[in-house]
C-alpha positions in Angstrom: -19.3 -6.5 -31.7 -16.6 -6.4 -29.7 -16.1 -8.4 -26.1 -15.9 -4.8 -24.4 -19.0 -4.1 -25.5 -20.8 -7.1 -24.1 -18.6 -6.9 -21.0 -19.7 -3.4 -20.2 -23.4 -4.6 -21.1 -23.0 -7.1 -18.2 -21.3 -4.7 -15.9 -24.2 -2.2 -16.3 -26.7 -5.0 -15.8 -25.1 -6.0 -12.6 -24.8 -2.5 -11.4 -28.8 -2.3 -11.6 -29.2 -5.9 -10.0 -26.5 -5.0 -7.6 -26.0 -1.1 -6.7 -22.6 0.0 -6.2 -22.1 2.3 -3.1 -19.9 4.2 -1.3 -17.9 2.0 1.4 -18.0 5.0 4.0 -21.4 6.3 3.5 -23.6 3.7 1.4 -25.1 6.1 -0.9 -25.4 4.8 -4.6 -22.6 5.6 -7.0 -22.6 6.1 -10.5 -21.5 3.3 -13.0 -18.2 2.9 -13.0 -17.3 5.1 -10.2 -14.9 4.3 -7.6 -15.6 3.0 -4.3 -15.7 6.2 -2.3 -17.7 8.8 -2.7 -16.0 12.2 -2.8 -17.7 13.7 0.3 -16.1 10.8 2.4 -13.0 11.1 0.7 -12.8 14.8 1.6 -13.2 13.7 5.2 -10.8 11.2 5.6 -8.2 12.8 8.2 -4.7 12.7 6.4 -1.6 13.5 8.4 -0.4 16.8 8.8 2.7 16.6 6.5 0.1 16.8 3.4 -1.0 19.9 4.9 2.8 21.5 5.8 3.0 20.4 9.0 5.8 18.0 10.2 6.2 14.2 8.8 5.0 12.0 11.7 6.5 8.4 9.9 9.8 9.3 9.3 11.0 9.4 12.9 9.7 5.9 13.7 12.7 4.9 11.2 15.4 7.2 12.6 18.5 5.3 13.7 16.8 2.0 12.3 17.2 2.0 8.4 18.5 4.7 5.9 15.5 5.8 4.1 15.2 8.7 1.5 11.0 9.3 2.7 8.4 7.4 4.6 4.8 8.9 3.9 1.5 7.6 4.7 -1.7 9.1 3.7 -4.1 8.7 6.4 -4.4 8.2 9.8 -5.5 4.6 11.1 -7.9 4.9 13.6 -10.2 2.0 15.0 -13.6 2.3 13.7 -13.1 5.0 11.0 -13.1 4.9 7.2 -9.3 4.4 6.7 -9.5 1.4 9.2 -12.7 -0.1 7.1 -10.7 0.6 3.8 -7.6 -1.5 5.0 -10.0 -4.3 6.3 -12.0 -4.7 3.6 -9.1 -4.7 1.3 -6.7 -6.8 3.5 -9.7 -9.4 4.9 -12.4 -9.1 2.6 -10.7 -9.5 -0.7 -12.2 -6.2 -2.1 -8.8 -6.0 -4.5 -10.6 -3.1 -6.8 -10.3 -0.8 -3.4 -6.8 -1.6 -3.2 -5.9 -0.7 -6.6 -8.6 2.8 -6.3 -6.9 3.4 -2.7 -3.5 3.0 -4.6 -4.3 5.7 -7.2 -5.6 8.1 -4.7 -2.5 7.7 -2.8 -0.5 8.2 -6.2 -2.2 11.5 -7.2 -1.8 12.6 -3.6 2.3 11.7 -4.0 2.6 13.3 -7.2 0.8 16.8 -6.2 3.7 16.6 -3.1 7.0 15.2 -4.2 8.9 14.7 -7.7 7.8 10.9 -8.2 10.0 10.5 -11.2 12.6 9.9 -8.9 11.3 6.3 -8.2 12.5 3.5 -10.7 10.2 0.6 -9.3 7.4 0.0 -7.0 7.9 -2.6 -4.5 4.9 -4.7 -2.8 5.7 -6.0 0.9 5.5 -9.8 -0.1 3.5 -12.0 2.1 4.9 -15.7 2.8 3.8 -18.3 0.2 2.1 -20.3 3.0 -0.1 -16.9 3.9 -0.5 -16.1 0.3 -2.1 -19.4 -0.3 -4.5 -19.0 2.6 -5.3 -15.5 1.7 -5.2 -15.9 -2.0 -3.9 -12.5 -2.9 -1.6 -10.0 -1.4 -3.3 -6.7 -0.6 0.0 -4.9 -1.1 0.5 -6.0 -4.6 -3.1 -4.2 -5.3 -2.3 -1.1 -3.5 0.9 -1.1 -5.7 -0.8 -1.7 -9.0 -3.1 1.4 -8.3 0.1 3.5 -7.5 1.6 2.4 -10.5 -1.4 3.3 -13.0 -1.1 7.0 -10.9 2.4 7.1 -11.2 3.6 5.6 -14.5 5.8 3.5 -12.6 6.2 -0.3 -13.2 5.5 -2.7 -10.5 8.3 -5.1 -9.5 6.7 -8.0 -7.4 9.6 -10.6 -8.1 12.7 -8.2 -6.2 11.7 -9.1 -2.6 10.8 -12.6 -1.3 9.3 -13.6 2.4 10.9 -16.9 3.0 10.2 -17.0 7.1 6.5 -16.9 8.0 6.0 -14.9 11.0 3.1 -14.6 13.7 0.8 -12.2 13.8 1.6 -8.8 14.8 -1.6 -7.1 16.0 -1.0 -8.3 19.9 2.7 -7.5 19.8 4.6 -4.8 21.6 7.2 -2.8 19.4 9.8 -4.6 20.6 8.5 -8.0 19.8 7.3 -6.7 16.3 10.7 -5.7 15.5 12.0 -9.2 16.7 9.4 -10.9 14.9 10.3 -9.6 11.4 14.5 -9.7 12.1 15.9 -11.2 8.7 12.7 -12.7 7.2 13.0 -11.0 3.7 15.7 -11.7 0.9 16.3 -9.7 -2.2 16.9 -11.3 -5.5 19.9 -9.3 -6.3 20.8 -8.2 -10.1 24.3 -7.5 -10.4 23.4 -5.3 -13.5 21.1 -3.2 -11.4 22.5 0.5 -10.8 21.1 3.4 -8.8 17.2 1.9 -8.1 15.3 3.9 -6.1 12.4 1.5 -5.0 9.3 2.6 -3.7 8.0 0.1 -1.0 4.3 -0.4 -0.6 2.3 -1.3 2.7 -1.1 -1.2 3.8 -0.6 0.5 7.1 2.5 1.3 9.2 2.6 0.9 13.1 6.0 0.1 14.2 7.1 -0.2 10.9 9.1 -3.5 12.0 7.9 -5.2 8.4 8.7 -2.2 6.3 12.0 -1.8 8.2 13.3 -5.4 7.4 11.9 -4.9 3.5 14.2 -2.0 3.1 17.1 -3.3 4.7 16.9 -6.3 2.5 16.7 -4.1 -0.5 19.6 -1.6 0.4 21.9 -5.0 -0.2 21.8 -3.6 -3.6 24.8 -1.6 -4.3 23.6 2.1 -4.9 20.2 1.6 -4.0 17.6 3.7 -2.1 14.7 3.1 -0.8 11.5 5.2 0.3 8.4 3.9 2.1 4.7 4.7 1.7 1.8 3.5 2.9 -2.2 4.0 2.9 -2.3 4.6 6.7 -0.1 5.4 9.7 -1.2 4.1 13.3 0.1 5.9 16.0 0.8 3.6 19.1 
Protein backbone atom coordinates (compact mmCIF):
# COMPACT_ATOMS: atom_id res chain seq x y z
CA UNK A 1 0.00 0.00 0.00
CA UNK A 2 1.16 3.53 -0.76
CA UNK A 3 2.30 6.10 1.77
CA UNK A 4 -0.58 8.39 0.75
CA UNK A 5 -3.06 5.62 1.69
CA UNK A 6 -1.74 5.46 5.26
CA UNK A 7 -1.51 9.26 5.36
CA UNK A 8 -5.21 9.56 4.53
CA UNK A 9 -6.08 6.97 7.22
CA UNK A 10 -4.07 8.97 9.77
CA UNK A 11 -5.82 12.19 8.75
CA UNK A 12 -9.20 10.49 9.06
CA UNK A 13 -8.41 9.22 12.57
CA UNK A 14 -7.14 12.67 13.59
CA UNK A 15 -10.39 14.17 12.34
CA UNK A 16 -12.36 11.82 14.63
CA UNK A 17 -10.18 12.55 17.67
CA UNK A 18 -9.85 16.29 16.97
CA UNK A 19 -12.90 17.40 14.92
CA UNK A 20 -12.23 20.01 12.27
CA UNK A 21 -14.44 23.08 12.81
CA UNK A 22 -15.16 26.31 10.98
CA UNK A 23 -12.95 29.15 12.19
CA UNK A 24 -16.00 31.42 12.26
CA UNK A 25 -19.05 29.57 13.65
CA UNK A 26 -17.22 26.51 15.06
CA UNK A 27 -19.56 24.00 13.42
CA UNK A 28 -17.90 20.67 12.48
CA UNK A 29 -16.65 20.51 8.91
CA UNK A 30 -16.38 17.44 6.65
CA UNK A 31 -13.09 15.60 6.32
CA UNK A 32 -10.68 17.45 3.96
CA UNK A 33 -13.00 20.49 3.97
CA UNK A 34 -11.64 24.04 4.14
CA UNK A 35 -11.26 26.01 7.37
CA UNK A 36 -14.26 28.25 6.67
CA UNK A 37 -17.82 27.03 6.12
CA UNK A 38 -19.72 28.37 3.07
CA UNK A 39 -22.15 30.28 5.28
CA UNK A 40 -19.43 32.23 7.11
CA UNK A 41 -17.52 32.82 3.89
CA UNK A 42 -20.54 34.30 2.10
CA UNK A 43 -21.28 36.56 5.07
CA UNK A 44 -17.81 38.17 5.11
CA UNK A 45 -18.03 41.76 3.82
CA UNK A 46 -16.09 42.27 0.59
CA UNK A 47 -14.93 45.67 -0.58
CA UNK A 48 -17.49 47.40 -2.77
CA UNK A 49 -15.21 47.07 -5.85
CA UNK A 50 -16.13 43.39 -6.10
CA UNK A 51 -19.78 44.40 -6.56
CA UNK A 52 -19.04 47.07 -9.16
CA UNK A 53 -18.33 49.98 -6.79
CA UNK A 54 -15.25 52.18 -6.51
CA UNK A 55 -11.88 50.71 -5.60
CA UNK A 56 -11.08 52.04 -2.12
CA UNK A 57 -7.53 50.64 -2.09
CA UNK A 58 -6.01 52.28 -5.18
CA UNK A 59 -6.38 55.90 -3.93
CA UNK A 60 -4.15 55.01 -0.96
CA UNK A 61 -1.23 54.79 -3.41
CA UNK A 62 -2.02 57.73 -5.71
CA UNK A 63 1.01 60.01 -6.01
CA UNK A 64 3.19 57.55 -4.09
CA UNK A 65 3.97 54.63 -6.39
CA UNK A 66 2.98 53.69 -9.94
CA UNK A 67 0.86 50.53 -9.64
CA UNK A 68 -1.18 48.73 -12.26
CA UNK A 69 -3.74 47.71 -9.64
CA UNK A 70 -4.27 47.54 -5.87
CA UNK A 71 -6.94 45.12 -4.66
CA UNK A 72 -8.11 43.77 -1.30
CA UNK A 73 -10.82 41.17 -0.76
CA UNK A 74 -12.37 41.83 2.67
CA UNK A 75 -12.72 44.74 5.05
CA UNK A 76 -10.52 44.43 8.12
CA UNK A 77 -12.62 45.32 11.14
CA UNK A 78 -11.70 44.49 14.72
CA UNK A 79 -13.74 41.62 16.09
CA UNK A 80 -14.95 40.43 12.68
CA UNK A 81 -14.03 37.19 10.94
CA UNK A 82 -11.52 38.68 8.48
CA UNK A 83 -9.50 40.05 11.41
CA UNK A 84 -9.61 36.65 13.16
CA UNK A 85 -8.47 34.87 9.99
CA UNK A 86 -5.50 37.20 9.58
CA UNK A 87 -4.62 36.95 13.29
CA UNK A 88 -4.68 33.15 13.13
CA UNK A 89 -2.51 33.11 10.01
CA UNK A 90 -0.06 35.71 11.29
CA UNK A 91 0.31 34.90 14.98
CA UNK A 92 -1.11 31.41 15.62
CA UNK A 93 0.82 29.49 12.98
CA UNK A 94 -2.25 28.49 10.96
CA UNK A 95 -0.39 28.25 7.67
CA UNK A 96 -3.04 25.97 6.13
CA UNK A 97 -5.59 28.72 6.67
CA UNK A 98 -3.19 31.09 4.89
CA UNK A 99 -3.09 28.78 1.87
CA UNK A 100 -6.87 28.39 1.81
CA UNK A 101 -7.42 32.13 2.17
CA UNK A 102 -5.02 32.63 -0.76
CA UNK A 103 -7.03 30.17 -2.85
CA UNK A 104 -10.25 32.05 -2.03
CA UNK A 105 -8.56 35.32 -2.99
CA UNK A 106 -7.32 33.80 -6.25
CA UNK A 107 -10.73 32.43 -7.22
CA UNK A 108 -12.26 35.87 -6.70
CA UNK A 109 -9.49 37.54 -8.72
CA UNK A 110 -9.97 35.15 -11.66
CA UNK A 111 -13.63 36.11 -11.85
CA UNK A 112 -12.83 39.83 -11.97
CA UNK A 113 -9.56 40.47 -13.86
CA UNK A 114 -7.22 38.86 -16.40
CA UNK A 115 -4.76 37.17 -14.06
CA UNK A 116 -2.73 35.78 -16.99
CA UNK A 117 -0.99 39.17 -17.12
CA UNK A 118 1.01 38.33 -13.99
CA UNK A 119 4.36 36.59 -14.43
CA UNK A 120 5.16 35.91 -10.76
CA UNK A 121 3.63 36.17 -7.30
CA UNK A 122 5.86 37.89 -4.72
CA UNK A 123 5.10 37.69 -0.98
CA UNK A 124 6.08 40.64 1.18
CA UNK A 125 9.23 39.36 2.94
CA UNK A 126 10.02 39.35 6.63
CA UNK A 127 13.36 40.42 8.03
CA UNK A 128 15.45 37.29 8.81
CA UNK A 129 15.37 38.16 12.53
CA UNK A 130 11.58 38.28 12.58
CA UNK A 131 11.38 35.15 10.42
CA UNK A 132 13.52 33.24 12.93
CA UNK A 133 11.33 34.42 15.79
CA UNK A 134 7.99 33.62 14.11
CA UNK A 135 9.21 30.60 12.18
CA UNK A 136 7.33 31.39 8.98
CA UNK A 137 6.16 34.23 6.71
CA UNK A 138 2.37 34.47 6.60
CA UNK A 139 2.41 36.26 3.22
CA UNK A 140 4.29 33.33 1.68
CA UNK A 141 1.46 30.93 2.51
CA UNK A 142 -1.17 33.32 1.15
CA UNK A 143 0.98 33.53 -2.00
CA UNK A 144 1.09 29.72 -2.15
CA UNK A 145 -2.70 29.60 -2.18
CA UNK A 146 -2.84 32.26 -4.89
CA UNK A 147 -0.35 30.26 -6.92
CA UNK A 148 -2.43 27.10 -6.59
CA UNK A 149 -5.53 28.97 -7.73
CA UNK A 150 -4.00 31.06 -10.53
CA UNK A 151 -1.30 28.70 -11.83
CA UNK A 152 1.36 31.42 -11.45
CA UNK A 153 4.70 30.66 -9.76
CA UNK A 154 5.75 32.19 -6.45
CA UNK A 155 9.09 34.02 -6.46
CA UNK A 156 10.20 34.08 -2.84
CA UNK A 157 13.78 35.17 -3.59
CA UNK A 158 13.48 38.34 -5.65
CA UNK A 159 12.70 40.68 -2.74
CA UNK A 160 14.77 40.96 0.43
CA UNK A 161 14.15 42.88 3.64
CA UNK A 162 17.57 44.02 4.81
CA UNK A 163 16.49 46.43 7.58
CA UNK A 164 14.32 45.38 10.51
CA UNK A 165 11.67 47.84 11.66
CA UNK A 166 9.52 48.33 14.71
CA UNK A 167 5.89 47.26 14.80
CA UNK A 168 3.55 49.39 12.70
CA UNK A 169 0.48 48.75 14.85
CA UNK A 170 0.39 51.98 16.88
CA UNK A 171 2.09 54.32 14.42
CA UNK A 172 0.49 57.21 12.54
CA UNK A 173 0.33 57.26 8.74
CA UNK A 174 3.48 59.43 8.49
CA UNK A 175 5.36 57.35 11.06
CA UNK A 176 4.50 54.16 9.18
CA UNK A 177 5.74 55.68 5.94
CA UNK A 178 9.09 56.77 7.44
CA UNK A 179 9.44 53.44 9.26
CA UNK A 180 9.41 51.58 5.92
CA UNK A 181 11.56 53.99 3.91
CA UNK A 182 14.17 52.09 1.88
CA UNK A 183 14.18 48.83 3.84
CA UNK A 184 13.61 46.41 0.92
CA UNK A 185 16.06 45.41 -1.81
CA UNK A 186 15.38 43.76 -5.17
CA UNK A 187 17.73 41.06 -6.44
CA UNK A 188 17.96 42.43 -9.95
CA UNK A 189 18.11 39.96 -12.83
CA UNK A 190 19.55 41.58 -15.93
CA UNK A 191 17.87 38.97 -18.11
CA UNK A 192 14.36 39.70 -16.83
CA UNK A 193 12.12 41.58 -19.23
CA UNK A 194 8.60 42.96 -18.85
CA UNK A 195 7.74 41.17 -15.62
CA UNK A 196 4.39 41.95 -14.00
CA UNK A 197 4.67 41.09 -10.31
CA UNK A 198 1.66 40.38 -8.12
CA UNK A 199 2.79 41.57 -4.69
CA UNK A 200 0.97 39.86 -1.80
CA UNK A 201 0.39 40.91 1.81
CA UNK A 202 -2.11 39.93 4.49
CA UNK A 203 -3.64 43.35 5.22
CA UNK A 204 -3.21 46.87 3.83
CA UNK A 205 -3.62 49.80 6.22
CA UNK A 206 -1.60 52.85 5.16
CA UNK A 207 0.09 50.84 2.40
CA UNK A 208 3.61 51.83 3.53
CA UNK A 209 4.99 48.29 3.56
CA UNK A 210 3.75 47.26 0.12
CA UNK A 211 4.67 50.68 -1.27
CA UNK A 212 8.29 50.15 -0.19
CA UNK A 213 8.24 46.66 -1.74
CA UNK A 214 6.74 47.91 -4.99
CA UNK A 215 9.32 50.70 -5.32
CA UNK A 216 12.09 48.11 -4.96
CA UNK A 217 10.53 45.82 -7.60
CA UNK A 218 9.99 48.71 -10.00
CA UNK A 219 13.75 49.29 -10.16
CA UNK A 220 13.78 46.38 -12.57
CA UNK A 221 13.58 47.77 -16.14
CA UNK A 222 10.19 47.40 -17.87
CA UNK A 223 8.58 45.85 -14.80
CA UNK A 224 5.06 46.41 -13.50
CA UNK A 225 3.55 45.77 -10.07
CA UNK A 226 0.04 45.06 -8.85
CA UNK A 227 -0.77 44.66 -5.17
CA UNK A 228 -3.27 42.31 -3.58
CA UNK A 229 -4.15 41.55 0.03
CA UNK A 230 -6.71 39.56 1.96
CA UNK A 231 -8.02 42.63 3.76
CA UNK A 232 -8.05 46.42 3.83
CA UNK A 233 -8.20 48.42 7.08
CA UNK A 234 -9.61 51.90 6.53
CA UNK A 235 -8.09 54.53 8.82
